[in-house]
BADO-697051 format. One record per residue (C-alpha): residue number from 1; x, y, z negated. Coordinates in Angstrom, 1 decimal. Each point is the difference from the previous one (the first is absolute). Layout:
NUM,X,Y,Z;
...
***
This chain:
1,-11.4,5.0,-39.6;
2,-0.8,3.7,0.5;
3,3.2,0.8,2.0;
4,-0.7,-0.7,3.7;
5,3.8,-0.5,0.7;
6,0.0,-2.7,-2.6;
7,-3.1,-1.7,1.5;
8,1.5,0.1,3.5;
9,3.3,-1.4,-1.0;
10,-1.8,-2.8,-1.9;
11,-2.0,-0.8,2.9;
12,2.9,0.0,2.2;
13,1.9,-2.5,-2.2;
14,-3.0,-2.1,-0.4;
15,-0.5,-0.4,3.9;
16,3.7,-0.8,0.3;
17,-0.6,-3.2,-1.9;
18,0.0,-2.3,3.0;
19,-1.6,-2.9,-1.8;
20,-3.1,-1.6,1.6;
21,-1.3,-1.2,-3.3;
22,-0.1,3.6,-1.3;
23,-2.2,1.3,2.9;
24,-3.3,-0.3,-2.1;
25,1.6,2.3,-2.6;
26,1.2,2.7,2.4;
27,-3.2,0.4,2.3;
28,-2.0,1.6,-2.7;
29,2.4,2.8,-1.1;
30,0.7,0.8,3.6;
31,-3.8,0.1,0.6;
32,-0.4,2.5,-2.7;
33,3.1,2.0,1.0;
34,-1.5,0.6,3.4;
35,-2.5,2.1,-1.7;
36,2.3,1.9,-2.4;
37,-0.4,3.7,-0.2;
38,3.7,0.6,0.6;
39,1.3,-0.2,3.7;
40,3.4,-1.5,-1.1;
41,-1.8,-3.0,-1.6;
42,-2.3,-0.5,3.1;
43,3.1,0.2,2.4;
44,1.8,-2.7,-2.0;
45,-3.2,-2.1,-0.2;
46,-0.4,0.2,3.8;
47,3.5,-1.3,0.6;
48,-0.7,-2.7,-2.7;
49,-2.9,-1.2,2.0;
50,2.5,-0.9,3.0;
51,2.3,-1.8,-2.6;
52,-3.0,-2.1,-1.2;
53,-1.1,-0.7,3.6;
54,3.5,-1.5,0.7;
55,-0.3,-2.4,-2.7;
56,-3.7,-0.9,0.3;
57,-2.0,1.7,2.8;
58,-3.3,-1.7,-1.1;
59,0.2,1.6,-3.5;
60,0.1,3.5,1.6;
61,-3.0,-0.8,2.2;
62,-2.1,-1.6,-2.7;
63,0.7,3.0,-2.4;
64,-1.3,2.4,2.8;
65,3.3,1.9,-0.1;
66,0.1,0.6,3.8;
67,-3.4,1.5,0.0;
68,1.0,2.3,-2.9;
69,2.9,1.1,2.2;
70,-2.1,0.6,3.0;
71,-2.2,2.3,-2.2;
72,3.0,1.8,-1.7;
73,1.6,0.5,3.6;
74,-3.1,2.3,0.9;
75,-0.8,1.5,-3.3;
76,3.1,0.3,-2.1;
77,1.0,3.7,-0.6;
78,3.8,-0.8,-0.2;
79,1.9,-0.3,3.4;
80,2.6,-2.5,-1.1;
81,-2.7,-2.4,-1.4;
82,-1.6,0.2,3.4;
83,3.2,-0.6,1.8;
84,0.9,-2.9,-2.3;
85,-3.6,-1.6,0.7;
86,0.8,0.4,3.5;
87,3.2,-1.9,-0.3;
88,-1.4,-2.8,-1.9;
89,-3.0,-0.5,2.2;
90,2.2,-0.1,3.1;
91,2.2,-2.5,-1.5;
92,-2.7,-2.4,-1.1;
93,-1.4,0.1,3.4;
94,-3.2,1.8,-1.1;
95,0.6,3.1,1.7;
96,-1.0,-0.7,3.5;
97,-3.4,1.1,-0.7;
98,1.1,3.3,-1.6;
99,0.6,1.8,3.1;
100,-3.2,1.9,0.3;
101,-0.6,3.5,1.1;
102,-1.4,1.4,-3.3;
103,3.2,-1.4,-1.9;
104,2.4,1.3,2.5;
105,-1.6,3.4,0.0;
106,0.1,-0.1,-3.9;
107,3.6,-0.9,0.0;
108,1.1,2.5,2.8;
109,-1.8,2.8,-1.9;
110,1.7,-0.4,-3.2;
111,3.5,-1.0,1.8;
112,1.8,3.0,-1.7;
113,-0.8,-1.6,-3.5;
114,2.0,-3.0,0.8;
115,3.7,-0.4,-0.7;
116,2.2,-0.1,3.2;
117,0.2,-3.6,0.0;
118,-3.5,-0.4,-0.6;
119,-0.8,2.3,2.9;
120,2.1,-2.4,2.2;
121,-2.4,-2.7,-1.2;
122,-3.1,1.8,0.7;
123,1.1,1.1,3.5;
124,1.0,-3.7,0.9;
125,-3.3,-1.2,-1.3;
126,-1.9,2.8,1.9;
127,1.9,-1.2,3.3;
128,-2.0,-3.2,0.1;
129,-3.3,2.0,0.2;
130,-1.3,0.6,3.5;
131,-1.9,3.4,0.1;
132,-3.4,-0.3,1.7;
133,0.4,3.0,2.3;
134,2.6,2.6,1.0;
135,-1.4,2.5,-2.2;
136,0.7,-2.1,-2.9;
137,3.6,-0.4,1.3;
138,0.2,3.9,0.1;
139,-1.3,0.2,-3.5;
140,2.5,-2.4,-1.5;
141,2.9,1.7,1.8;
142,-1.0,3.5,-1.0;
143,-0.1,-1.4,-3.8;
144,3.5,-1.4,0.4;
145,1.8,2.5,2.2;
146,1.8,1.6,-3.0;
147,1.4,-3.6,-0.8;
148,2.2,0.4,3.0;
149,1.9,2.7,-1.6;
150,0.3,-1.8,-3.3;
151,3.3,0.0,-1.7;
152,0.1,-3.8,-0.3;
153,0.9,-1.8,3.2;
154,-2.0,-3.0,-1.0;
155,-3.2,2.0,0.1;
156,1.0,1.8,3.4;
157,0.7,-3.5,1.5;
158,-3.4,-1.5,-1.3;
159,-1.9,2.9,1.3;
160,1.7,-0.3,3.4;
161,-0.9,-3.5,0.2;
162,-3.7,0.5,-0.9;
163,-0.1,3.0,2.6;
164,1.4,-2.1,2.7;
165,-2.2,-3.1,-0.5;
166,-3.2,2.0,-0.4;
167,0.6,1.8,3.5;
168,1.0,-3.2,1.9;
169,-3.4,0.0,1.9;
170,0.1,3.7,0.5;
171,2.8,0.9,2.5;
172,-0.3,3.6,0.1;
173,0.0,0.3,-3.8;
174,2.7,-2.6,-0.4;
175,2.1,2.1,2.3;
176,-0.7,3.1,-2.2;
177,1.0,-2.2,-3.2;
178,3.2,-0.9,1.5;
179,0.9,3.6,0.4;
180,-1.3,0.8,-3.5;
181,2.1,-2.6,-1.7;
182,3.2,1.1,2.0;
183,0.8,2.9,-2.4;
184,-0.5,-1.8,-3.3;
185,2.1,-3.1,1.2;
186,2.9,2.6,1.1;
187,-0.1,1.3,-3.6;
188,0.5,-3.2,-1.6;
189,3.0,-0.4,2.5;
190,1.5,3.3,-1.2;
191,0.4,-1.4,-3.5;
192,3.5,-1.1,-1.4;
193,-0.8,-3.7,-0.6;
194,1.2,-1.9,3.0;
195,-1.8,-3.1,-1.1;
196,-3.3,1.8,0.0;
197,0.9,1.5,3.4;
198,0.6,-3.6,1.3;
199,-3.5,-1.2,-0.9;
200,-1.6,3.1,1.5;
201,2.2,-0.4,3.2;
202,-1.3,-3.5,0.4;
203,-3.5,1.2,0.1;
204,1.2,2.7,2.5;
205,1.3,-2.5,2.2;
206,-3.2,-2.2,-0.3;
207,-2.1,3.1,0.9;
208,2.3,1.2,2.7;
209,-0.3,-3.3,1.8;
210,-3.7,0.5,0.2;
211,-0.2,3.7,0.8;
212,3.6,1.2,1.0;
213,-1.3,3.3,1.4;
214,-0.8,1.2,-3.5;
215,3.7,0.1,-0.9;
216,1.6,0.6,3.5;
217,0.4,3.8,-0.7;
218,1.7,-0.3,-3.4;
219,2.5,-2.6,1.2;
220,3.0,1.9,-1.4;
221,-1.3,-0.7,-3.5;
222,0.9,-3.5,0.6;
223,3.8,0.7,0.9;
224,2.5,-1.5,-2.5;
225,1.6,2.0,-2.7;
226,3.5,-0.6,-1.2;
227,-0.9,-0.6,-3.7;
228,-2.8,-2.5,0.8;
229,0.6,-3.7,-0.7;
230,0.2,-2.4,2.8;
231,-3.5,-1.6,-0.4;
232,-1.5,3.3,0.5;
233,2.0,0.8,3.1;
234,-0.9,-3.3,1.5;
235,-3.7,0.5,-0.6;
236,0.2,3.6,1.4;
237,1.3,-1.6,3.3;
238,-2.7,-2.3,0.3;
239,-2.5,3.1,-0.5;
240,1.8,1.8,2.8;
241,-0.4,-2.9,2.2;
242,-3.7,-0.2,-0.8;
243,-0.7,3.7,0.7;
244,2.3,0.6,3.0;
245,-1.9,1.2,3.2;
246,0.7,1.9,3.1;
247,0.2,3.3,-1.9;
248,2.6,-1.0,-2.7;
249,1.7,-3.2,1.3;
250,3.0,1.6,1.4;
251,0.6,2.2,-3.2;
252,-0.4,-3.0,-2.2;
253,2.6,-2.0,2.2;
254,2.4,2.9,-0.3;
255,-0.2,0.0,-3.8;
256,0.4,-3.8,0.0;
257,3.1,0.4,2.1;
258,1.6,1.6,-2.9;
259,-0.8,-2.8,-2.3;
260,1.8,-2.4,2.3;
261,3.3,1.6,-1.2;
262,-0.8,-0.4,-3.7;
263,2.3,-1.7,-2.2;
264,-2.9,-2.4,-1.1;
265,0.2,-2.8,2.7;
266,-3.5,-1.1,-0.9;
267,-1.6,3.4,0.5;
268,2.0,0.3,3.4;
269,-1.3,-3.5,1.1;
270,-3.6,1.1,-1.1;
271,0.4,3.2,1.9;
272,1.0,-1.7,3.3;
273,-3.0,-2.5,-0.4;
274,-2.3,3.0,-0.5;
275,1.1,1.8,3.1;
276,-0.6,-3.3,1.9;
277,-3.5,-0.2,-1.6;
278,-0.9,3.6,1.1;
279,1.4,-0.6,3.6;
280,-2.2,-3.1,0.0;
281,-3.2,1.8,-1.1;
282,0.6,3.4,1.8;
283,1.2,-0.9,3.4;
284,-0.6,3.4,1.8;
285,2.2,2.2,-2.0;
286,3.1,0.7,2.0;
287,3.4,-0.4,-1.8;
288,-1.0,-2.7,-2.6;
289,1.6,-2.9,2.2;
290,3.1,2.2,0.4;
291,0.1,0.6,-3.8;
292,0.1,-3.7,-0.6;
293,2.5,-0.8,2.5;
294,2.2,2.7,-1.3;
295,0.6,-2.0,-3.1;
296,2.1,-2.4,2.2;
297,2.7,2.7,0.1;
298,0.3,0.3,-3.8;
299,2.5,-2.9,0.0;
300,-1.2,-1.6,-3.2;
301,-0.6,-3.9,0.4;
302,-3.2,0.0,-2.0;
303,-1.4,2.9,1.8;
304,0.6,-1.6,3.4;
305,-1.5,-3.2,-1.2;
306,-3.2,1.7,-1.2;
307,-0.2,2.1,3.0;
308,0.2,-3.2,2.4;
309,-2.9,-1.6,-2.0;
310,-2.0,3.1,0.6;
311,0.8,0.3,3.7;
312,-1.2,-3.7,0.4;
313,-3.3,0.9,-1.4;
314,-0.4,2.9,2.2;
315,1.0,-1.9,3.1;
316,-2.7,-2.6,-1.1;
317,-2.8,2.4,-0.2;
318,1.0,2.4,2.7;
319,1.7,-1.8,2.9;
320,-0.1,3.2,2.1;
321,2.7,1.6,-2.2;
322,2.0,-3.2,-0.4;
323,2.4,1.3,2.7;
324,1.0,3.0,-1.9;
325,0.6,-2.1,-3.2;
326,1.9,-2.7,1.8;
327,2.4,2.4,1.6;
328,0.9,1.3,-3.3;
329,0.9,-3.2,-1.7;
330,1.6,-1.6,3.1;
331,3.4,1.4,-1.1;
332,-0.2,-1.7,-3.5;
333,2.0,-3.2,-0.4;
334,-1.8,-2.9,-1.6;
335,3.0,-0.8,-2.1;
336,-0.5,3.5,-1.8;
337,-3.5,-0.9,-1.1;
338,0.3,-2.4,-3.0;
339,-3.4,0.0,-1.7;
340,-2.2,-3.0,1.2;
341,-3.1,1.9,0.5;
342,1.7,2.6,2.1;
343,2.0,-2.6,2.1;
344,-3.3,-1.8,0.6;
345,-1.6,3.4,1.1;
346,3.0,0.7,2.2;
347,-0.1,-3.4,1.6;
348,-3.8,0.3,0.7;
349,0.6,3.3,1.8;
350,2.9,-1.7,2.1;
351,-2.4,-2.9,0.8;
352,-3.2,2.2,0.7;
353,1.8,2.8,2.0;
354,3.2,-1.7,1.0;
355,-0.6,0.8,3.6;
356,1.0,3.6,-0.7;
357,3.1,-0.8,-2.0;
358,2.9,-1.2,2.2;
359,1.9,-1.7,-2.6;
360,-3.0,-1.7,-1.9;
361,0.8,-3.6,1.1;
362,3.6,0.3,-1.1;
363,-0.9,1.6,-3.4;
364,-2.4,-2.9,-0.7;
365,2.8,-2.4,1.1;
366,2.4,1.3,-2.7;
367,-2.9,-0.5,-2.5;
368,-0.9,-3.4,1.2;
369,3.6,-1.2,-0.6;
370,-0.5,0.6,-3.6;
371,-3.7,-1.4,-0.2;
372,0.6,-2.3,-2.9;
373,1.2,3.0,-2.1;
374,-3.2,2.1,0.5;
375,-2.9,0.2,-2.1;
376,-3.2,-1.7,1.0;
377,-1.8,3.0,1.2;
378,3.0,0.9,2.1;
379,0.2,-3.5,1.4;
380,-3.8,0.3,0.9;
381,0.3,3.3,1.6;
382,3.0,-1.2,2.2;
383,-1.9,-3.1,1.1;
384,-2.8,2.2,1.3;
385,2.3,2.7,1.4;
386,2.0,-2.6,1.9;
387,-3.0,-1.7,1.7;
388,-1.8,3.4,0.8;
389,3.4,1.4,1.5;
390,0.5,-3.2,1.9;
391,-3.2,0.5,2.1;
392,1.1,3.6,0.6;
393,3.7,-0.5,0.9;
394,0.3,-3.8,0.7;
395,3.6,-0.2,1.4;
396,1.5,2.0,-3.0;
397,-2.1,-1.8,-2.7;
398,0.1,-3.6,0.9;
399,3.2,-0.8,-2.0;
400,-1.3,2.2,-2.9;
401,-3.3,-1.9,-0.1;
402,1.7,-3.4,0.0;
403,2.4,0.9,-2.7;
404,-2.8,1.4,-2.2;
405,-2.3,-3.0,0.5;
406,2.7,-2.4,-0.9;
407,1.0,2.0,-3.1;
408,-3.6,0.3,-1.1;
409,-0.8,-3.6,0.6;
410,2.9,-1.0,-2.4;
411,-1.3,2.4,-2.9;
412,-1.3,-1.3,-3.2;
413,-2.8,2.8,-0.2;
414,-3.2,-1.7,1.1;
415,-1.5,3.1,1.6;
416,3.2,0.6,2.0;
417,0.3,-3.6,1.1;
418,-3.7,-0.3,1.0;
419,0.1,3.3,2.1;
420,3.1,-1.2,1.8;
421,-1.8,-3.2,0.8;
422,-3.1,1.7,1.2;
423,1.9,2.3,2.4;
424,2.0,-3.1,1.2;
425,-3.1,-1.9,0.8;
426,-1.7,2.9,1.7;
427,2.9,0.5,2.2;
428,0.3,-3.7,0.8;
429,-3.8,-0.2,0.7;
430,-0.6,3.1,2.4;
431,2.1,3.3,0.4;
432,-2.9,2.1,1.2;
433,-2.3,-1.3,-2.9;
434,2.9,0.8,-2.5;
435,0.6,3.5,1.5;
436,-3.8,0.7,-0.4;
437,0.1,-1.1,-3.7;
438,3.2,1.5,-1.1;
439,0.6,3.1,2.2;
440,-3.5,1.2,0.8;
441,-0.8,3.7,-1.0;
442,-0.7,0.5,-3.5;
443,-3.4,1.4,-1.1;
444,-0.2,3.6,-1.2;
445,0.4,0.1,-3.9;
446,-2.5,2.3,-1.9;
447,0.8,-1.0,-3.6;
448,3.0,-1.8,-1.5;
449,-0.7,-3.0,-2.5;
450,1.8,1.7,-3.1;
451,-2.4,3.0,0.2;
452,-2.9,0.1,-2.5;
453,-3.3,-0.7,1.6;
454,-2.9,2.6,-0.2;
455,-2.0,-2.6,-1.9;
456,2.7,-0.4,-2.7;
457,0.2,3.8,-0.4;
458,-3.7,0.2,-0.4;
459,0.1,-2.5,-2.6;
460,2.8,1.7,-1.9;
461,-2.0,3.3,0.3;
462,-2.9,-1.7,-1.8;
463,2.5,-0.5,-2.9;
464,1.2,3.6,-0.1;
465,1.7,1.0,-3.2;
466,1.2,-3.5,-0.9;
467,3.3,-1.9,0.5;
468,-1.3,-1.3,3.4;
469,1.0,3.4,1.4;
470,3.5,-0.1,-1.6;
471,0.6,-3.5,1.3;
472,-1.8,0.7,3.4;
473,-1.9,-3.2,-0.1;
474,-3.4,-1.0,-1.4;
475,0.1,-0.9,-3.7;
476,-1.3,-3.5,0.7;
477,3.5,-0.7,1.5;
478,1.9,0.6,-3.1;
479,-2.3,-0.7,-2.9;
480,-1.7,-2.9,-1.4;
481,-3.8,0.0,-0.9;
482,-0.3,-0.2,-3.7;
483,-3.2,-0.1,-2.0;
484,-1.0,3.4,-1.3;
485,-0.6,-1.1,-3.5;
486,3.7,-1.2,0.0;
487,1.5,3.5,0.3;
488,-0.5,3.1,-2.4;
489,-0.3,3.6,0.8;
490,1.7,2.1,-3.0;
491,0.0,3.8,-0.1;
492,3.4,0.9,-1.0;
493,3.2,1.2,1.8;
494,3.4,-1.4,-1.2;
495,2.9,2.4,-0.3;
496,2.6,-2.6,0.9;
497,-1.1,-0.4,3.6;
498,2.5,0.7,2.8;
499,-0.5,3.2,2.0;
500,-1.1,-2.0,3.1;
501,-2.8,-1.8,-1.9;
502,-1.1,3.1,-1.7;
503,-0.2,1.7,3.5;
504,-2.1,-2.8,1.4;
505,-2.6,0.6,-3.1;
506,0.0,3.6,0.6;
507,-1.1,-0.7,3.7;
508,-2.7,-2.2,-1.2;
509,1.8,-3.2,0.9;
510,0.2,-2.4,-2.9;
511,3.0,-2.1,-1.1;
512,-0.5,-3.5,-1.6;
513,1.6,-0.6,-3.2;
514,0.4,-2.7,-2.6;
515,-1.3,0.2,-3.6;
516,2.8,-1.3,-2.2;
517,-1.3,0.4,-3.5;
518,-3.2,-1.4,-1.1;
519,-1.3,3.5,-1.5;
520,-0.6,2.8,2.2;
521,1.6,2.5,-2.6;
522,3.4,-1.4,0.8;
523,0.3,-0.6,3.7;
524,3.0,-0.4,2.2;
525,-0.2,0.5,3.8;
526,2.1,-2.2,2.4;
527,-0.3,0.8,3.6;
528,2.1,-0.4,3.2;
529,-0.6,1.6,3.4;
530,1.3,-0.8,3.3;
531,-1.1,1.2,3.6;
532,-0.8,-3.6,1.1;
533,-1.4,-1.4,-3.3;
534,-2.1,0.8,-3.0;
535,0.3,-2.1,-3.1;
536,0.4,0.0,-3.9;
537,2.8,-1.3,-2.0;
538,0.2,-2.9,-0.5;
539,-1.9,-2.0,2.6;
540,-3.6,1.4,-0.4;
541,-1.7,1.4,3.0;
542,-3.2,2.0,0.1;
543,-2.2,1.6,2.5;
544,0.3,3.8,0.9;
545,-2.6,2.5,-1.3;
546,-0.6,3.6,0.4;
547,0.7,2.0,-3.0;
548,-3.0,0.2,-2.4;
549,0.8,1.7,-3.2;
550,3.5,0.9,-1.1;
551,2.4,-2.9,0.5;
552,-1.5,-3.0,1.3;
553,1.3,-3.2,-1.6;
554,-0.8,-3.8,1.2;
555,0.4,-2.1,-3.0;
556,0.4,-3.8,-0.2;
557,-2.1,-0.4,-2.9;
558,0.3,-3.7,-0.2;
559,3.9,0.2,0.0;
***
């Protein structure tokens, strides 16, 4: 066959015959095609090696195909052939020894010859190389500096990852890199695709947590716009909280105050929580606490509830400002607070700082009368508050404590029942010992349990430009380990993808898909995405990868 297109299509069809008995008839044509003079045939033959490997790995090794791919990776003049060789070798587990200085330099020097998706693959591959000295780092960054202004966001993000990882051990240079990547990332945000902006903002958020000072002067960039979807607005509020400092905290809180009156209740709640987070982190800025307490005057039930929860956290971390906070909420009736979390927070404040609230025992008494109708967290908070307040104001709280203990002892909830029994036995054993255990001064709080630990952030940073950044958790927590030879990397982009998945691909973040038809020429994509889960339809689950070449597809070959 003289036509290379015919040779290539024939080879593709031959390699798609997933019959183990035919392997011996497929190996020879594929081996010959690896030496074909036409690059299209060689590209097809390289991918055919992976298909054979999935059926019979020993046949590929015995035929010396992996060694042929090693040679082609370094010598083949066609960039796409090189990219395909890299994909196959990495998928077969033979690519660990490929990360050498000579190969990395060769690939980076011809980076412009590769397609955009192949450039992403090369950059991801080069990220695993460790330069021998600082001069080598500078040489690599000089070669790739123009990739930061590339029109394809996937290339930009892959370059950002490489720059950041190469300079981790060089603090001064790492700081300069953070300044250098700021403008390219801002350029990606200015585009019209909100889905792409979301992926970029997730990386902004991760970097801002590590180096907030880099973005502290451009905080107005992260103000919400009226035409943005809610998921963009919520993420921007997280970034504002991360970059808030003494120079901009009050301005940010002023902007967030406007969002509290937004028609979107979820955004309003998020804005209140963000003001509370900023007040927790930036204590010395005057007016922040007043901004938060001012939300109590808005008159909306959900605003009052969210504000009380934030006030409780402030009082826990900064006891010295508790008096100001308590004075503002003392006029609120507990009956007006309906949400369980807010009721529990209000009751905690009454128990912890009840000596400064004249009506605290009587407010708790009214709540204790309906003890059985409360949620578990409210009942537990009421038990603790009654005990603490009893040791501060015994005459007024004796009846309250008796009613609360009696009601809690009759509860079906094991937690509530056990705590009531514990308190009763403590009181019966020794009042002074009970006071020491229950009403002793609480230790200072430095970090709340729901905050992300620095170790976890560092782990996610190591997986920059993957879905780990989107989910804000290491990939090991939402993916299953799957043998590499059970998955396939295919270089094509499907037009039927949703805009969100396309955006993830454009940012260098790969989606997982399911191959429905047996032949690659008629492929249908079936994907679902949710902020808290990542799976294929139907019940197939695969691990997460960085985008390698075009659209990355994980295929259940044995289905």
